[in-house]
C-alpha positions in Angstrom: -3.0 -5.3 -39.7 -5.8 -7.3 -41.2 -8.4 -5.5 -43.2 -11.8 -5.1 -41.6 -13.6 -7.7 -43.7 -11.1 -10.4 -42.9 -13.0 -11.0 -39.6 -16.6 -10.2 -40.3 -18.2 -13.0 -38.4 -17.8 -13.6 -34.6 -19.2 -16.1 -32.2 -20.3 -15.0 -28.8 -22.3 -16.5 -25.9 -25.5 -14.8 -27.2 -25.2 -16.0 -30.8 -23.4 -15.3 -34.1 -22.7 -11.7 -35.0 -22.3 -10.9 -38.7 -21.0 -7.6 -40.0 -23.7 -6.2 -42.3 -21.9 -5.9 -45.7 -25.0 -4.3 -47.2 -24.2 -1.2 -45.1 -20.4 -1.3 -45.0 -18.3 0.9 -45.2 -20.7 3.7 -44.4 -21.9 2.0 -41.2 -20.4 -0.8 -39.1 -23.5 -2.7 -38.0 -23.4 -6.2 -36.6 -26.5 -8.5 -37.0 -27.0 -10.9 -34.2 -28.3 -14.4 -35.0 -29.4 -16.6 -32.2 -30.2 -19.7 -34.2 -28.9 -21.5 -37.3 -32.2 -20.6 -39.1 -31.5 -16.9 -38.4 -28.0 -17.2 -39.8 -29.4 -18.9 -42.9 -31.8 -16.0 -43.4 -29.0 -13.5 -42.9 -27.0 -15.3 -45.6 -30.0 -15.4 -48.0 -30.7 -11.7 -47.3 -27.1 -10.7 -48.3 -26.1 -9.5 -44.9 -22.8 -11.3 -45.8 -21.4 -12.4 -49.1 -18.4 -14.2 -50.7 -16.5 -16.1 -47.9 -18.7 -14.5 -45.2 -21.4 -17.1 -45.5 -18.8 -19.9 -45.0 -17.6 -18.5 -41.7 -21.2 -17.7 -40.7 -22.3 -21.3 -41.5 -19.5 -22.8 -39.4 -20.7 -20.9 -36.4 -24.4 -21.5 -37.2 -23.7 -25.2 -36.9 -22.3 -24.7 -33.4 -25.6 -23.0 -32.5 -27.4 -25.9 -34.0 -25.3 -28.4 -31.9 -26.1 -26.4 -28.7 -29.8 -26.5 -29.5 -29.8 -30.2 -30.5 -27.4 -31.6 -27.9 -30.1 -33.1 -25.6 -32.7 -34.0 -28.3 -33.5 -37.7 -28.8 -32.0 -37.5 -32.3 -29.6 -34.5 -32.4 -28.1 -35.5 -35.7 -31.4 -35.2 -37.5 -31.6 -31.6 -36.2 -28.1 -30.9 -37.2 -28.7 -32.3 -40.7 -31.9 -30.2 -41.1 -30.0 -27.0 -40.2 -27.2 -27.9 -42.5 -29.7 -28.3 -45.4 -31.2 -25.0 -44.5 -27.8 -23.3 -44.6 -26.8 -24.8 -47.9 -30.0 -23.8 -49.5 -29.5 -20.2 -48.5 -27.1 -19.6 -51.4 -27.0 -22.6 -53.7 -24.4 -21.6 -56.3 -21.3 -21.2 -54.2 -20.3 -24.6 -52.6 -18.6 -22.9 -49.6 -21.7 -23.6 -47.4 -21.7 -27.3 -48.1 -18.0 -27.5 -47.2 -18.6 -25.5 -44.0 -21.4 -27.6 -42.6 -19.4 -30.8 -43.5 -16.6 -29.8 -41.1 -19.1 -29.8 -38.2 -21.2 -32.8 -39.3 -18.0 -34.9 -39.7 -16.7 -33.8 -36.3 -19.9 -34.5 -34.4 -20.8 -37.9 -35.9 -22.2 -40.3 -33.2 -21.9 -37.8 -30.4 -24.5 -36.1 -28.1 -24.7 -33.8 -25.1 -21.6 -31.8 -24.1 -19.4 -34.0 -26.3 -21.5 -33.0 -29.3 -21.2 -29.3 -28.6 -17.4 -29.5 -27.9 -16.9 -31.4 -31.1 -18.9 -28.9 -33.1 -16.8 -26.1 -31.8 -13.6 -28.0 -32.8 -15.0 -28.7 -36.2 -15.9 -25.0 -36.7 -12.4 -24.0 -35.6 -10.8 -26.5 -38.0 -13.0 -25.2 -40.8 -12.0 -21.6 -40.1 -8.3 -22.5 -40.1 -8.4 -24.6 -43.2 -10.1 -21.9 -45.2 -7.6 -19.3 -44.2 -4.6 -21.5 -44.9 -6.0 -22.4 -48.3 -6.7 -18.8 -49.1 -3.2 -17.9 -48.2 -1.8 -20.6 -50.4 -4.1 -19.5 -53.2 -2.9 -15.9 -52.8 0.8 -17.0 -53.0 0.2 -18.9 -56.2 -1.7 -16.0 -57.7 0.9 -13.4 -56.7 3.6 -15.5 -58.4 1.7 -15.1 -61.7 1.6 -11.3 -61.4 4.4 -9.0 -62.3 5.6 -6.0 -60.3 3.7 -2.9 -61.4 0.8 -4.6 -63.1 -2.7 -3.2 -63.2 -5.3 -5.7 -62.3 -9.0 -5.5 -63.3 -11.3 -7.3 -60.8 -15.0 -7.9 -60.5 -17.1 -8.2 -57.4 -15.6 -9.1 -54.0 -13.0 -11.9 -53.9 -12.6 -11.5 -50.1 -9.6 -13.4 -48.6 -8.5 -14.6 -52.0 -7.9 -11.0 -53.0 -6.4 -9.8 -49.7 -4.1 -12.7 -49.5 -3.0 -12.1 -53.1 -2.1 -8.5 -52.2 -0.3 -9.6 -49.1 1.7 -12.2 -51.0 2.6 -9.8 -53.7 4.0 -7.4 -51.1 6.0 -10.1 -49.4 7.5 -10.7 -52.9 8.4 -7.0 -53.2 5.7 -6.4 -55.9 3.4 -3.4 -56.1 0.1 -3.9 -57.8 -2.7 -1.4 -58.8 -6.3 -2.4 -59.1 -9.3 -1.3 -61.2 -12.6 -2.4 -59.6 -16.0 -2.7 -61.2 -18.8 -1.3 -59.0 -20.8 -4.6 -59.3 -24.5 -3.8 -59.4 -26.9 -4.1 -57.8 -25.3 -4.5 -54.4 -22.1 -2.6 -55.3 -19.8 -5.1 -53.7 -17.0 -3.9 -55.9 -17.4 -0.3 -54.8 -18.2 -0.9 -51.2 -16.2 -4.0 -50.3 -13.4 -4.5 -52.9 -12.4 -0.9 -53.5 -12.7 0.0 -49.8 -10.7 -3.0 -48.6 -7.9 -2.4 -51.2 -7.8 1.3 -50.2 -7.7 0.3 -46.6 -4.6 -1.9 -47.4 -3.0 1.1 -49.1 -3.3 -0.2 -52.6 -3.6 2.1 -55.7 -7.4 1.6 -56.4 -9.6 2.9 -59.2 -13.4 2.4 -59.4 -15.2 2.0 -62.7 -18.9 1.4 -63.5 -19.8 -2.1 -64.7 -20.3 -0.9 -68.3 -16.7 0.4 -68.6 -14.9 -3.0 -68.4 -14.7 -3.7 -72.1 -13.4 -0.2 -72.8 -10.7 -0.5 -70.2 -9.6 -3.9 -71.6 -9.7 -2.6 -75.2 -7.5 0.3 -74.2 -5.0 -2.0 -72.5 -5.4 0.1 -69.4 -5.0 -3.1 -67.4 -2.7 -6.1 -67.7 -4.8 -8.9 -66.3 -8.3 -9.7 -65.4 -8.5 -11.4 -62.0 -11.7 -12.6 -60.2 -12.7 -15.1 -57.7 -14.9 -18.0 -58.7 -17.9 -19.2 -56.7 -17.4 -22.6 -58.3 -15.3 -24.1 -61.1 -16.5 -27.2 -63.0 -14.0 -29.9 -64.0 -14.1 -28.7 -67.7 -12.8 -25.3 -66.6 -16.1 -23.5 -66.7 -16.0 -20.6 -64.2 -19.2 -19.6 -62.3 -18.9 -16.2 -60.6 -20.9 -13.0 -60.0 -22.9 -12.1 -63.1 -20.9 -9.8 -65.3 -17.8 -12.0 -65.2 -18.7 -13.6 -68.5 -18.7 -10.3 -70.3 -15.4 -9.2 -68.9 -13.8 -12.6 -69.7 -15.0 -12.4 -73.3 -13.7 -8.9 -73.7 -10.4 -9.9 -72.1 -10.1 -12.8 -74.6 -10.9 -10.5 -77.5 -8.2 -8.0 -76.5 -5.5 -10.4 -75.5 -5.7 -9.8 -71.8 -5.2 -13.0 -69.6 -8.0 -14.0 -67.3 -7.1 -15.7 -64.0 -9.9 -17.2 -62.0 -9.3 -18.0 -58.3 -10.9 -21.0 -56.5 -9.6 -23.1 -53.6 -10.7 -26.4 -55.2 -12.4 -27.2 -58.4 -15.7 -29.0 -58.0 -15.3 -32.6 -59.0 -19.0 -33.1 -58.6 -19.7 -30.8 -61.5 -18.4 -32.0 -64.9 -19.5 -28.8 -66.7 -20.9 -25.4 -65.9 -24.3 -26.8 -66.7 -24.1 -29.0 -63.6 -23.9 -25.9 -61.3 -27.1 -24.3 -60.1 -27.4 -20.6 -60.9 -29.2 -18.6 -58.2 -31.8 -16.2 -59.5 -32.6 -13.4 -57.0 -35.6 -11.2 -56.8 -35.6 -8.9 -59.8 -36.7 -6.1 -57.6 -33.0 -5.9 -56.4 -31.9 -4.4 -59.7 -34.5 -1.7 -59.5 -32.8 -0.2 -56.4 -29.4 1.1 -55.5 -28.4 1.4 -51.8 -32.1 1.4 -50.9 -33.1 4.0 -53.4 -35.4 3.1 -56.3 -33.8 3.7 -59.7 -36.6 2.7 -62.0 -40.3 3.4 -62.1 -43.0 0.9 -60.9 -43.8 0.2 -64.6 -40.5 -1.6 -65.0 -39.7 -5.2 -63.9 -36.2 -6.4 -63.0 -34.3 -9.6 -63.9 -31.4 -10.8 -61.7 -29.5 -14.0 -62.4 -26.9 -13.5 -59.6 -24.1 -15.6 -61.4 -23.0 -16.4 -64.9 -21.0 -19.2 -66.5 -17.7 -18.4 -68.3 -16.8 -21.2 -70.8 -13.2 -22.5 -70.4 -12.1 -21.1 -73.8 -12.3 -17.6 -72.2 -10.3 -18.6 -69.1 -6.5 -18.4 -69.2 -5.7 -20.0 -65.9 -7.5 -21.4 -62.9 -5.5 -20.7 -59.7 -6.1 -23.1 -56.8 -4.6 -23.7 -53.4 -2.4 -26.3 -55.1 -1.2 -23.9 -57.8 -2.3 -22.8 -61.3 -3.9 -25.1 -63.8 -5.0 -24.7 -67.4 -8.8 -25.0 -67.6 -8.5 -28.3 -69.5 -6.1 -29.8 -66.9 -8.1 -29.5 -63.7 -8.4 -33.3 -63.3 -4.7 -33.1 -62.2 -5.8 -31.2 -59.1 -7.4 -34.3 -57.7 -4.7 -36.8 -58.7 -3.6 -38.7 -55.7 -6.3 -37.2 -53.5 -9.4 -39.0 -52.1 
């Protein structure tokens, strides 16, 4: 049976429904979005994270096609909504890939043909992502040994669940140590909950414990997703990944970073925009204020791990050394 978060976006006649990950697992609340703009706001407001925005953006573009089908220039409206969705979370490139599936499928069409093509494009984008995640999980599981303890940070979504599923198919049992991941606690509420839901041995630690766990060799490998990987092997992921990678390097623990495809449009980590969220977020935990009004917060949502701290980048086409990522694109347009 699939874990709950594997299907956290659904499309109905009345709009796109998104499972509110800010409230999961304590509540199962679905947020309904009737327009692409409302989906973009839900993404920006962290209703959904990790791969959730990708699936939400696919369905948002279907809403956009329905609204634009009879306009004099439907493709201008589609492009405007696509830009709005991409801007909602600029660091991860999933959103750009999602809208491209629909824009490519609807080129030159209008009316009912436009809507039908948008629906096909969204379905193709959904299928492609799931197949690539499954391949990524298979390649990752092949690098892990039976009985290993894995430290992970934030919520890797289908990358993580497919890794666990692939390991099981190979007869391997893994245990996970999850950081809580402040300030939204994705590690505590999403990662740890989903692993436990899958029956995996799961331990939760605070963000500040990572270096100690690595120093004590209480884990065998550091494994995280990557929101984006530059062609020089720089890994951009949830803030805090850098500190864990540096600690892993210092204590001889390999670091595996998962990404479906490296970004050939980014030569280095400096070419990837880092989203800065409202500093007020770090002054609260689960809606409760944790610092006085005399204190300000600072919240870069992502950090960049230089390639020297990355052991392997695992993609849907297999593992690559950080310095060898150009080989991923060899023979591909």
